[in-house]
DOVEXGU-696259 format. One record per residue: residue in three letters; z, y, x of N, C-alpha, C in turn. Coordinates in steps of 0.001 Angstrom, whole numbers, plus 500000, padded with zeros to 6 digits. Example, Ala and Ser with C-alpha at 12.3 -4.5 7.8 and 13.67 -1.06 7.14 Angstrom:
<rs>
Ala507800494310513190507800495500512300507800496700513200 Ser507080497750512850507140498940513670507870500030512900 
</rs>
This chain:
<rs>
Unk602738676009152127602021675086151249600529675349151367 Unk599769674315151361598324674448151438597722673992150116 Unk596750674752149632596099674429148379594688673936148653 Unk594311672867148026592935672433148126592047673464147444 Unk590854673629147964590005674684147443588563674240147405 Unk587854674754146420586442674436146303585633675046147433 Unk586199676024148160585448676621149261586038676233150604 Unk586910675245150611587545674841151873586621673890152620 Unk585541674445153144584592673625153861584673673923155341 Unk584515672907156145584421673072157593583218672267158040 Unk582217672929158558580953672296158852580810672052160350 Unk580595670823160727580249670509162114578735670609162224 Unk578249671623162888576825671920162906576144671225164085 Unk575051670609163802574293669915164833573147670808165297 Unk573125671125166569572018671904167108572020673358166701 Unk573132673866166206573188675270165809573055676154167035 Unk572317677243166879572079678122168026573297678958168359 Unk574169679230167381575298680129167627576606679361167733 Unk577007678691166675578311678052166618578171676568166300 Unk579063675762166861579072674337166552579922674040165320 Unk580743674999164911581585674848163731581462676120162903 Unk581386675983161606581378677148160726582149676804159460 Unk582459677812158673583209677613157444584687677844157646 Unk585522677192156855586964677376156891587600676205157635 Unk588350676533158672589038675522159481590531675820159427 Unk591313674885158927592755675072158928593309674677160288 Unk594070675569160894594554675341162262595499674154162361 Unk596077673735161244596994672593161249596299671322160778 Unk595495671440159730594894670265159109593599669826159774 Unk592940670706160510591635670393161104591671670577162614 Unk592525669812163292592741670036164717591479669789165550 Unk590698668784165195589489668487165969588476669621165855 Unk588233670065164637587302671177164444587846672457165056 Unk589170672631165008589780673818165618589481673854167109 Unk589617672718167759589362672658169204587931673083169514 Unk587005672645168686585607673037168882585411674518168625 Unk586043675022167573585895676439167228586422677348168326 Unk587471676914169015588080677749170043587236677828171318 Unk586275676955171460585440676968172660584370678043172600 Unk584130678580171418583068679578171253583578680975171594 Unk582662681817172021582939683246172136582244683939170973 Unk582991684733170238582465685356169030582068686803169300 Unk581138687288168516580801688708168620581984689553168159 Unk582579689151167031583680689904166435584797688949166030 Unk586018689344166308587191688626165813587938689568164882 Unk588172689107163654588859689897162634590214689254162372 Unk591265690033162479592613689534162218593015689958160807 Unk593059688995159894593430689276158511592294688995157557 Unk592459687981156711591429687622155740591800688065154342 Unk592124689344154192592525689877152890591476690811152314 Unk591937691851151645591050692728150887589962693331151764 Unk590346694006152841589351694648153698588753693682154711 Unk589561692755155227589095691870156289587923691009155889 Unk587947690446154681586840689598154252585605690407153910 Unk585805691676153523584650692558153338583909692707154659 Unk584658693032155710584058693234157022583388691954157513 Unk584056690820157332583500689543157777582178689241157078 Unk582147689461155771580925689178155017579783690082155450 Unk580075691364155649579005692305156005578511692078157435 Unk579408691836158379578974691621159760578169690331159895 Unk578542689303159136577845688018159258576538687983158488 Unk576197689063157785574866689142157166573776689131158240 Unk574117689640159413573191689603160543573384688277161273 Unk572383687397161280572562686073161895572795686133163399 Unk572539687286164019572778687424165453574240687703165776 Unk575032688041164756576466688248164942577221686963164640 Unk578128686584165510579036685480165210580406686081164921 Unk581014685655163823582219686300163298583317685268163090 Unk584501685589163593585672684746163389586754685549162686 Unk587348684957161660588483685558160956589716684696161217 Unk590800685322161665592090684647161808592961685042160623 Unk593414684082159861594221684343158675595499683513158732 Unk596639684183158647597921683490158738598193682610157534 Unk597635682954156385597865682180155173596848681064155004 Unk596773680568153773595855679476153460594973679895152300 Unk593962679106152025593088679385150897593877679312149590 Unk593483680164148648594255680268147413593403680082146158 Unk592226679534146303591284679498145184591771678686143995 Unk592682677720144202593180676927143079594646677208142768 Unk595164678267143334596555678644143081596612679496141821 Unk597243679015140733597263679794139497597981681124139627 Unk598894681246140589599538682541140811598514683591141248 Unk597407683141141821596356684041142276595246684156141242 Unk594755683011140752593574683049139893593868683531138483 Unk595110683339138001595444683772136645595939685208136641 Unk596823685538137569597287686921137647596102687835137955 Unk596164689057137459595078689992137704595621691261138322 Unk594733691955139002595085693224139621594230694329139034 Unk594830695477138838594072696616138368593201697151139502 Unk591938697427139201591033697937140209591151699432140467 Unk591608700252139534591539701668139805592348702033141034 Unk592022703070141698591160704108141176590765704932142377 Unk589527705282142497589093706165143568589207707584143037 Unk590149708346143534590447709649142952589929710791143795 Unk589651711891143114589244713100143816590351713563144752 Unk591613713423144320592729713813145179592751712968146439 Unk592442711675146282592441710802147449591465711307148492 Unk590269711676148046589263712122148997589637713467149608 Unk590152714366148785590500715695149293591582715627150356 Unk592640714846150106593729714818151073593332714080152334 Unk592327713209152228591875712542153435591147713489154374 Unk590847714694153894590257715684154784591256716141155837 Unk592510715710155712593474715904156798592949715312158099 Unk592126714284157965591598713613159142590466714392159788 Unk589940715388159071588832716151159603587515715408159568 Unk587415714369158760586214713540158748585606713532157354 Unk584326713866157255583683714057155958583520712761155173 Unk583469711585155849583247710364155077584430710023154193 Unk585588710626154434586710710392153539586805711458152462 Unk585706712167152245585618713030151074585294712168149858 Unk585389712765148688585062712029147466583628711500147515 Unk582691712359147862581300711929147916581070710908149029 Unk581862711001150080581694710090151191582149708672150904 Unk583237708519150145583772707187149864583144706512148649 Unk582676707297147693582176706721146446581065705686146652 Unk580077705931147525579031704914147686579564703567148168 Unk580627703580148938581176702321149461581985701587148401 Unk582624702347147517583245701717146353582180701049145489 Unk581104701759145221580048701223144362579389700000144998 Unk579315699993146319578726698859147028579540697588146813 Unk580832697740146567581707696573146448581799696031145027 Unk581287696737144034581634696452142638580438696079141773 Unk580681695134140858579828694938139693580666695270138466 Unk580279696313137772581052696836136638580474696326135323 Unk581373695906134441580987695479133105581506696491132098 Unk580653696949131211581049697945130218581989697323129189 Unk582705698154128438583585697612127384582840696752126381 Unk581604697101126090580817696317125137580584694912125665 Unk580442694806126982580162693511127597581401692626127718 Unk582585693223127716583779692423128012584822692407126911 Unk584880693395126042585974693477125069585718692573123870 Unk586808692081123302586696691274122095586189692133120951 Unk585273691574120178584741692324119054585822692529117993 Unk585806693696117396586727693983116314588135694311116746 Unk588373694508118063589710694865118527589929696355118312 Unk590657696698117294590818698099116916591600698898117941 Unk592360698228118799593170698926119788592390699290121054 Unk591153698861121144590378699073122366589360700180122128 Unk589512701280122874588669702463122633588171703042123949 Unk587855702193124912587557702666126253586244703432126323 Unk586250704462127156585036705169127536584804704918129023 Unk583638705290129520583349705025130931582256705968131422 Unk582147706019132739581166706868133415580417705978134401 Unk579192705619134062578434704678134887578179705199136293 Unk578172706516136475577908707076137803579044706775138783 Unk580188706338138282581336706047139140581462704570139462 Unk580458703775139094580589702326139243579376701701139904 Unk579626700528140509578562699739141102578027698722140121 Unk576843698218140398576196697281139480575852695940140126 Unk575994695824141436575584694576142088576492694184143242 Unk577736694668143256578665694341144328579376693023144106 Unk580074692524145107580746691219144995581933691195144040 Unk582690692300143939583908692302143127583551692585141671 Unk583981691698140787583699691843139357584793692687138707 Unk584400693740138010585358694656137378585101694684135882 Unk586114694333135108585928694250133662587166694745132926 Unk586966695119131668588075695501130805588694694263130159 Unk589920694402129709590601693275129069589838692797127839 Unk589720691491127705589138690942126485590111691038125313 Unk591384691105125660592392691199124604593348692331124932 Unk593586693181123955594587694237124073595571694047122929 Unk596820693774123260597813693525122225598046694784121402 Unk598453694635120150598681695815119307599676696798119909 Unk600740696273120536601745697193121063601210698017122239 Unk600440697372123129599905698125124251598800699074123810 Unk598017698673122823597024699594122276597660700813121645 Unk598810700616121018599505701731120373600107702686121394 Unk600426702200122588600918703094123628599909704206123922 Unk598638703846123874597612704864124117597756706000123104 Unk597920705647121859598083706663120806599383707439120983 Unk600427706771121477601702707452121695601580708498122800 Unk600845708176123865600596709176124907599839710370124334 Unk598842710097123542598049711190122975598893712052122046 Unk599831711426121334600704712196120443601613713131121223 Unk601839712816122504602622713690123376601726714640124169 Unk600475714808123700599516715762124278599069715402125687 Unk599082714113126010598509713673127282596996713605127124 Unk596283714208128063594828714268127988594210712875128123 Unk593059712686127483592317711438127622591451711491128878 Unk591408710391129608590572710273130800589300709528130420 Unk588169710085130792586892709450130476586746708135131212 Unk587051708148132514586935706941133338587904707096134496 Unk588785706135134684589791706220135734589194706168137138 Unk587905705873137246587284705787138560586378706969138893 Unk586281707955138017585308709019138274585902710223138994 Unk587098710053139558587668711115140371588635712015139642 Unk588752711855138330589660712696137544590562711785136724 Unk591689711387137311592531710392136650593786710978136018 Unk593887712299135937595054712909135307594965712770133791 Unk595866711986133225595857711730131794596056710250131530 Unk595680709818130327595812708414129953594418707835129767 Unk594228706618130268592905706012130152592959704506130236 Unk591876703909129790591716702455129865591207702084131249 Unk591650700948131746591327700594133125590678699222133201 Unk589915699049134268589338697744134552590300696938135421 Unk590106695646135404590814694738136302589799693962137111 Unk590236693434138238589340692628139066589294691210138511 Unk588635691100137370588521689827136652587049689573136352 Unk586588688376136682585235687981136344585207687616134858 Unk584513688401134036584558688133132592583898686815132208 Unk583072686273133096582393685007132782583339683825132895 Unk584336683917133787585264682809133998586707683168133655 Unk586971684465133443588317684966133190589288684577134313 Unk588799684637135539589633684423136710589544685644137614 Unk590532685778138487590583686943139356589402686961140324 Unk588791688109140432587739688316141420588392688869142681 Unk589013687979143437589723688355144658588730688525145800 Unk589209688999146944588327689108148100587844687727148540 Unk588699686730148375588294685361148718587158684896147814 Unk587298685142146512586265684720145570585000685561145698 Unk585172686852145968584030687765145957583263687790147275 Unk583981687781148399583331687978149692583248686715150550 Unk584199685783150389584175684584151218583418683441150567 Unk583748683121149326583154681949148675581626681948148706 Unk580943683068148427579474683024148435578879682883149836 Unk579689683158150869579145683214152223579751682189153173 Unk580579681297152634581372680418153491580511679437154280 Unk579311679169153841578459678220154538577513678876155552 Unk577709680145155790576910680773156839577229680131158184 Unk576210679863158967576404679158160232577022680043161305 Unk577153681346161031577711682267162034579061682838161626 Unk579720682195160650581007682688160155582040681564160178 Unk583168681832160821584283680879160865585546681592160401 Unk586308680933159542587616681426159115588653680383159507 Unk589580680753160371590667679841160742591911680255159971 Unk592380679377159089593593679641158319594803679050159040 Unk595983679389158556597247678985159195597290679437160648 Unk596710680600160911596598681127162273597251682504162338 Unk598447682574162896599204683823162976598904684526164298 Unk598222685657164229597904686416165439599197686904166090 Unk599274686758167417600490687126168130600278688243169146 Unk599028688476169555598796689501170572597296689761170712 Unk596948691027170873595590691397171255595539691428172779 Unk594531690800173329594388690729174779593416691816175255 Unk593804692531176307592962693580176878592507693183178278 Unk591333693646178649590840693448180004591714694220180992 Unk591834693682182179592601694374183228591834695558183807 Unk590562695665183418589724696746183933589327697675182788 Unk589943698856182675589557699817181639588114700271181819 Unk587535700764180751586170701299180772586230702774180403 Unk585823703637181303585887705085181077587294705524180699 Unk588277704890181321589661705255181076590252704690179807 Unk589522703841179086590003703276177822590120701757177938 Unk591113701205177236591350699769177260590246699041176487 Unk589885697861176982588860697041176340589518695767175816 Unk589462695571174498590021694363173879589039693214174054 Unk589541692090174522588667690944174794588971689717173951 Unk590145689666173339590484688487172553591798688628171828 Unk592178687549171163593416687523170383594115686185170623 Unk595412686248170869596232685034170904596789684776169508 Unk596966683488169170597544683172167866598313681863167924 Unk599152681666166910599939680444166758599411679672165560 Unk599304678353165710598812677511164625599986676982163813 Unk599994677292162516601057676804161645602426677174162166 Unk603318676196162251604679676429162729604861676071164198 Unk603773675818164898603876675427166300604160676639167178 Unk604587676372168396604839677443169364603741677532170416 Unk602736676665170296601629676673171258600748677893171044 Unk600505678642172091599667679834172008598211679438172217 Unk597374679743171233595940679501171313595226680840171464 Unk593980680811171895593275682071172166591831681995171701 Unk591335683141171231589920683301170902589440684572171579 Unk588156684629171865587616685801172558586463686409171782 Unk586231687707172024585166688454171353584373689229172386 Unk583059689220172246582202689932173185581981691381172792 Unk582214691708171502581961693077171045583244693795170620 Unk583885693344169541585028694086169015586089693156168460 Unk587314693677168460588440693093167732588745694033166580 Unk588917693485165378589174694291164189590477693822163556 Unk591427694735163404592683694421162726592561694800161257 Unk592802693837160381592729694065158943593905693369158265 Unk595066693460158902596248692788158378597024693591157355 Unk596576694815157082597268695650156120598290696551156775 Unk598930697370155964599831698417156451601094697882157114 Unk601412696612156912602596696012157534602215695252158799 Unk601232694379158696600940693478159807600130694112160930 Unk599247695037160618598442695639161689599294696425162685 Unk600202697310162232601048697994163221601972697037163967 Unk602423695980163297603247694989163981602481694363165144 Unk601222693983164917600434693353165970600119694349167090 Unk599888695604166735599657696608167769600863696708168700 Unk602058696770168117603257696879168948603465695624169797 Unk603237694459169233603357693221170001602373693195171175 Unk601295693965171044600245693994172063600411695138173056 Unk601487695903172938601728696995173872601131698317173461 Unk600781698462172188600212699710171682601201700323170706 Unk601778701456171075602771702088170216603653703026170999 Unk604845703218170481605811704128171097606587703381172184 Unk606533703855173429607282703187174496608772703064174208 Unk609320703988173420610740703924173065611044702655172267 Unk610077702186171489610225700942170720609931699731171596 Unk608919699837172440608411698677173165609250698284174382 Unk609649699267175185610322698964176450611615698175176284 Unk612487698508175334613724697723175183613476696254174852 Unk612264695939174343611926694555174010611222693851175163 Unk611056694562176265610380693959177404608876693947177296 Unk608322694730176376606872694817176200606346695984177033 Unk605392695732177898604808696777178724603928697673177866 Unk604228698969177786603376699877177009602019700061177685 Unk600977699700176978599624699864177496598990701165177011 Unk599297701536175776598767702768175190599910703452174445 Unk600179704684174787601255705450174169600754706066172866 Unk601112705440171758600732705940170428601969705941169533 Unk602730707032169532603971707073168751603763706956167244 Unk602538707172166773602284707098165338602221705696164781 Unk602137704687165638602061703303165163603356702946164422 Unk603217702520163181604371702123162379605097703265161703 Unk604709704497161987605323705651161334604501706043160107 Unk604955707096159404604221707649158265604102706666157100 Unk605024705698157012604977704723155921605231705418154590 Unk604317705210153670604454705743152316604283704596151330 Unk605300704368150527605283703280149552605834703819148246 Unk605099703615147163605520704132145871606927703664145500 Unk607742704596145074609041704267144503608875704117142997 Unk609355703002142463609169702732141041610292701845140549 Unk610493701853139214611339700829138616610407699743138124 Unk610327698608138847609367697566138500609846696216138987 Unk610342695396138052610716694018138360610140693144137258 Unk609320692164137638608660691365136611608564689917137071 Unk608272689019136124608161687610136471607222686927135497 Unk606745685747135904605869684963135042604413685175135385 Unk603578684139135207602171684272135563601273684414134346 Unk601701683979133186600859684059131993601129685373131270 Unk600787686448131959601064687777131429599778688573131355 Unk599713689479130396598515690269130162598405691398131182 Unk597219691592131747597010692712132658597162694018131894 Unk597636695046132576597815696340131934596455696896131527 Unk596231697158130242594919697678129827594815699194129958 Unk595968699886130021595939701342130147596925701792131215 Unk596643702940131792597559703623132695597578705093132324 Unk598689705733132635598786707178132449599235707807133757 Unk598508708817134194598847709573135395599160711000134972 Unk600399711408135219600912712629134619601128713735135647 Unk600368714828135553600674716017136358602006716602135920 Unk602619717451136737603964717951136428604126718547135040 Unk603186719374134594603353720053133309603277719101132124 Unk602800717877132353602666716909131264603997716266130903 Unk604900716111131870606148715402131579607399716235131886 Unk607203717517132230608359718368132517608203719734131851 Unk609324720414131655609309721774131138608809722735132210 Unk608476723933131788608011724951132739609057725211133808 Unk610315725265133423611395725478134388611471724319135376 Unk611345723083134864611418721918135746610221721858136694 Unk609060722300136224607883722325137082608152723219138300 Unk608772724380138064609045725280139173610165724753140074 Unk611138724067139480612175723429140299611553722378141207 Unk610628721600140649609945720585141438609129721188142561 Unk608481722311142281607686722974143302608572723419144469 Unk609726723963144124610664724418145146611182723252145983 Unk611484722138145314611961720965146051610878720388146966 Unk609636720391146494608543719894147325608406720685148616 Unk608766721957148564608632722826149734609759722641150747 Unk610748721814150410611863721573151328611355720857152579 Unk611664721410153739611216720815154979612043719571155337 Unk611381718634155984612022717407156448611425717052157798 Unk612252716567158699611773716232160035610742715113160009 Unk610828714216159017609898713084158941608578713432158270 Unk608521714578157601607361714931156778606447715902157514 Unk605234715477157874604306716382158543603971717588157666 Unk603949718774158272603703719993157506602351719966156799 Unk601333719433157461600006719399156853599988718526155610 Unk600717717417155634600773716557154458601524717248153328 Unk602627717899153670603387718625152663602534719723152028 Unk601786720449152833600925721519152316599839720960151411 Unk599297719763151756598266719152150933598782718830149537 Unk599996718274149449600569717939148145600901719214147360 Unk601479720184148026601799721445147351600542722127146832 Unk599451722036147588598216722677147180597613722080145928 Unk597911720811145640597386720121144453598474719898143393 Unk599615720514143566600784720194142744600519720335141256 Unk599853721377140839599695721641139414598689720712138736 Unk597794720102139507596720719325138893596771717840139216 Unk597462717482140277597473716065140668598626715321140000 Unk598403714068139607599481713281138990600671713110139938 Unk601846713298139390603077713086140146603760711779139738 Unk603541711373138489604143710139137975603059709290137323 Unk603094707994137624602281707022136904603190706302135910 Unk602684706068134693603427705307133692602592704088133316 Unk603230702893133433602528701632133198603252700858132098 Unk602705700788130888603291699931129841602795698504129988 Unk603719697535129882603392696136130143604116695213129169 Unk603524694068128936604212693001128205605043692178129184 Unk605972692837129852606815692209130855608282692463130520 Unk609114691518130899610547691747130941610865692287132336 Unk611296693517132415611537694160133709612970693936134178 Unk613360692670134274614638692344134889615830692303133965 Unk615618692327132655616725692260131697617075690792131433 Unk618366690480131393618780689128130999618407688915129538 Unk617483688011129253616947687911127892617943687338126900 Unk617888687874125698618654687321124596617802686290123868 Unk618433685307123289617710684261122576616885684871121450 Unk615597684531121408614725684990120343614199686405120514 Unk614604687085121562614171688470121757612904688529122602 Unk612066689515122317610881689794123110611037691164123749 Unk610355691365124865610578692598125622609260693255126026 Unk609289694568126037608245695391126625608826696101127837 Unk607999696355128813608439697112129977607573698341130169 Unk608185699423130603607439700637130918607872701090132309 Unk606933701124133241607248701444134628606900702897134927 Unk607876703702135351607541705012135924607459704874137442 Unk606406705389138043606207705248139486605855706601140098 Unk606566706964141138606334708226141841605053708127142657 Unk604155709083142492602849709021143141602761709801144456 Unk603584710803144628603539711601145853604934711737146440 Unk605410710648147015606724710690147651606673711584148882 Unk607694712407149051607816713240150238608597712527151339 Unk609273711461150987609983710665151988608971709909152837 Unk609260709802154129608395709067155039609203707990155744 Unk608751706750155608609455705636156208608800705173157488 Unk609206704006157936608655703452159164608805701941159161 Unk608030701296160004608235699870160260607956699613161729 Unk608845698837162359608722698547163785609238697151164067 Unk608715696555165119609214695258165551610588695429166200 Unk611406694413166113612657694380166880612794693059167621 Unk611630692391167769611583691109168456610170690908168979 Unk610049690122170038608721689759170533608174688518169833 Unk608945687956168923608525686786168154607585687249167036 Unk606319686854167041605393687317166000605752686831164607 Unk606605685793164518607031685306163198608199686116162640 Unk608807686922163464609917687753162989609347688952162233 Unk609824689167161033609333690290160243609726691611160899 Unk608870692598160811609260693906161333610370694512160475 Unk611093695454161049612130696167160306611451697274159508 Unk611539697172158193610871698133157307611919699022156653 Unk611766700315156829612670701281156210611836702312155458 Unk611667702147154127610852703100153372611507704475153217 Unk612808704536153507613570705787153401613418706437152026 Unk613486705603151010613403706131149647614447707227149429 Unk614016708309148820614887709434148424615508710164149610 Unk614912710000150790615402710803151918614953712253151800 Unk613995712510150935613598713880150606614058714173149185 Unk614648715344148936615258715601147621614278715647146460 Unk613007715905146713612043715989145615611827714638144952 Unk611963713555145687611596712245145159612508711789144017 Unk613806711918144204614743711522143145614569712402141914 Unk614273713677142136614075714597141018612899714149140149 Unk611759713894140770610571713541139993610687712163139356 Unk611250711188140067611377709862139469612387709876138324 Unk613453710662138472614402710812137371613751711430136154 Unk612935712467136374612218713092135260611209712122134647 Unk610586711289135489609656710297134974610347709262134107 Unk611535708828134516612285707854133722612703708448132378 Unk613111709713132399613473710383131149612274710488130213 Unk611109710746130781609894710827129972609563709477129346 Unk609778708393130086609509707064129559610373706799128325 Unk611631707234128372612476707070127177611894707860126013 Unk611447709060126261610846709889125208609615709208124637 Unk608806708637125498607613707928125045607985706743124162 Unk608987705975124583609394704781123840609969705123122477 Unk610467706348122334611031706783121054609979707311120099 Unk608718707246120469607641707720119610607632706962118282 Unk607492707659117170607418706973115869606299705938115808 Unk605240706162116582604128705225116573604525703848117097 Unk605560703825117957605992702565118556607175701930117835 Unk607595702539116738608780702059116021608608700620115527 Unk607377700227115247607132698869114748607296697815115836 Unk607333698271117098607372697319118208608663697389119025 Unk609374698486118964610566698664119787611797698822118900 Unk612738697906119028613975697973118259615024698819118968 Unk615153698627120279616183699342121026615850699323122507 Unk616531700169123252616340700233124700617294699259125376 Unk616729698288126096617555697276126757618036697738128123 Unk617213698504128823617581698978130148616872700291130422 Unk617595701345130836619005701304131222619976701171130054 Unk619569701573128847620468701530127695621278702807127585 Unk621587703187126373622310704438126138623744704394126643 Unk624281703198126853625630703100127400625662703400128891 Unk624523703274129551624432703548130987623923704958131232 Unk622832705311130574622281706668130668622254707220129248 Unk623203708076128883623329708538127500622135709365127045 Unk622052709562125745620932710289125156620821711714125694 Unk621947712317125987621958713691126508622166713710128024 Unk621634712718128697621873712555130142621399713773130931 Unk622139714078131973621771715168132876620746714674133898 Unk620153715628134611619231715247135691619937714355136708 Unk621179714684137000621925713918138000622116712478137548 Unk622378712263136263622571710897135762621273710098135841 Unk620162710718135477618883710031135576618536709727137034 Unk618793710681137909618469710474139324619330709374139931 Unk620583709322139525621465708268140027620981706908139579 Unk620628706795138304620143705513137798618844705113138493 Unk617923706054138641616638705752139276616831705294140714 Unk617708705971141434617910705623142844618576704262143015 Unk619353703847142018620031702554142103619167701386141619 Unk618042701696140987617184700653140436615757700712140978 Unk615577701411142064614233701615142596613686700342143222 Unk612390700158143101611687699066143757610377699597144306 Unk609478698706144629608195699121145177607060698621144301 Unk605955699344144312604730698888143649603831698112144607 Unk604283697919145829603539697166146833602190697823147162 Unk602231699137147350601036699886147753601316700676149030 Unk601752700020150109602087700770151317600837701243152056 Unk600919702436152624599792702970153394600344703806154555 Unk599459704230155442599767705299156380600260704912157754 Unk600501703636158036601185703242159270600267703151160485 Unk598965703250160255597986703347161355597018704471160993 Unk597550705642160766596832706721160103595603707209160865 Unk594544707484160112593346708115160645593573709619160643 Unk594087710102161751594408711510161958594094711855163409 Unk593969713134163715593854713501165128595040712949165913 Unk594795712575167139595848711954167936597059712872168074 Unk596814714188168177597937715118168343598750715274167063 Unk598231714762165927598978714753164668599605713388164402 Unk599835712631165456600406711285165364599434710283164761 Unk598143710555164906597148709609164441597098708370165312 Unk596604707287164717596487706012165426595025705627165633 Unk594184705944164633592762705633164758591935706894164574 Unk590729706867165158589793707979165058588998707889163769 Unk588086708819163561587239708785162377586305707579162374 Unk586142706924163535585378705684163609586274704466163407 Unk587547704708163112588560703674162909588888702904164188 Unk588571703509165333588883702922166627590260703400167085 Unk591094702472167519592429702809167994592306703704169227 Unk593010704829169193592964705755170321593354705046171615 Unk592627705364172677592907704760173964592218703437174191 Unk591439702968173177590691701722173327589213701980173128 Unk588431701065173642586982701158173510586473700432172284 Unk587154699367171886586550698461170899587566697751170015 Unk588721698368169801589729697820168887589818698729167677 Unk589539698180166497589557698979165271590634698471164321 Unk591070699377163446591892699001162303591099699356161056 Unk590892698379160203590148698603158954590967698016157813 Unk591888698802157303592696698399156155593372699645155585 Unk594228699462154580594844700593153884595777701405154771 Unk596202700846155899597092701569156787596489702816157375 Unk595146702937157372594507704112157969594575705327157058 Unk594905705138155781594995706283154864596199707134155256 Unk596007708415155562597115709223156069598073709728155005 Unk597641709769153750598448710324152673598135709565151397 Unk599175709326150601598967708502149413598063709191148401 Unk597414708370147586596263708833146815596506708927145312 Unk597766708882144899598095709042143474597421707996142605 Unk597410706756143068596849705666142284597051704349143025 Unk596569703259142446596572701969143115595562701999144259 Unk595737701121145248594949701258146475593876700183146658 Unk593751699246145731592827698140145955591387698612146089 Unk590933699448145162589562699925145211589289700668146508 Unk590234701516146927590047702271148157590024701344149366 Unk590841700283149352590831699324150455589484698621150566 Unk588894698252149432587553697672149469586550698671150042 Unk586643699928149606585719700954150098585885701165151597 Unk587129701142152077587375701280153518586768700097154271 Unk586879698893153709586262697732154327584756697869154424 Unk584153698331153327582694698520153337582287699600154342 Unk583037700703154371582716701773155309582944701324156749 Unk584028700606156986584300700125158333583190699236158854 Unk582694698337157998581586697468158408580349698291158719 Unk580098699306157904578936700168158140579065700925159458 Unk580276701368159787580487702051161060580176701131162236 Unk580593699884162140580348698925163220578857698645163360 Unk578203698484162223576789698117162238575876699314162472 Unk576458700523162390575636701722162578574716702002161423 Unk575135701573160208574327701792159011575042702761158087 Unk574381703154156998574979704056156028575419703282154801 
</rs>
């Protein structure tokens, strides 16, 4: 489906020095302009117009000497209420995230290294500027040093906090959960109020499309082709200094089978995210020959790490509806906050269990931060989490989410058809520590819901219910229930990891794919280890840093 959009402009430029077409061109709806756009050679071709991709496009096209093309498989979403009404939580750039990224051996992924790029992307509004006056449930604090003041993405606190969700904050505190000053200042262990990517002036989502594309869509050196599914990165037949040189990208328009091509004089940038970027690499002959050869794909670069190291939060989270309130608070719980001293030591022992899929360095990183880093996130929401509703009943949902899964999954192609989804295996609970911690997190959620402070809002537990998981449930019963009801928080990372090549890395500290001269990956897939929080803010920061690396700026 295609949505009409206020920024869906396609400009036929007369006498332009760089491009004859600029703006947004739909590969299906704008065939004439598409034909013109394909005749140009671009400085940079970016595959993926999402969180990081549009950041890179906006920053590279600030220089009028650069011509930039974005290939996006989807369509514009500016008038889609599923996008503009729904909101996403912006947190959180964490100290743990920066520390564990030192696995890559690169200082820019330290806390101090990433923070400036987060701030570059954000305009932060204080609680005074965004909260409804007289809302007794809203008590947010903040740290201005952790926020930007003039970036494209608008970050604001909820204008409305319902009484029940406001009371959850007090319930956490009654269970001795520490208060967090600001979820973005690097110390997110505890309970705190969070910002969302919402423009407080319009109360609409400040998406990458709204923040980075809409203000720049009329630049004469920027083209975005929508309904364009990238199918292959093209390499020159002549390597340079022993490394492959990317020269262009093939793509399919809409549902057609006709292969179209665009070329780049400088770089190709993959920004399709943790699922699509490794898929395109494999389709292009970059990956593990064991995966590629049976499909008839000639291996050009042997990189076994492509599509491996998949880390996706395991959580109980099923929700529906678009007119729902964004979560105003989150709680990130270190082990001692939600477990007994004995259970903390049991968890430590389980974390130390070796697994063939789990890199030793990653395991050591998590163990080294075990006592201080959050292991479980708890998200209270005004959502029905998959319960068959009773007439006249209202529901609250509380999501426990595992933050440091020891299980490592994978995703790989099993077809040369770019429209065929890759085979994704998150391997949930393949490591024994994961079921233990998620089971303990679910038990803690029940304890939280039983708080006297919440008695005015909660009549009974609808799911799992005491008939399924009894009041005196054992660890095994909780783990069984958790494993049978697990879902994802949709925060996958790690499949094109920025690690040394001998550690199964895919990209270097410059985000250049090993074995290539000018092919980069700039998206959440480069994060080698999960960061104990949501990934949107970090993805924006990676986009800003990636653009700076290309431009040679700080």
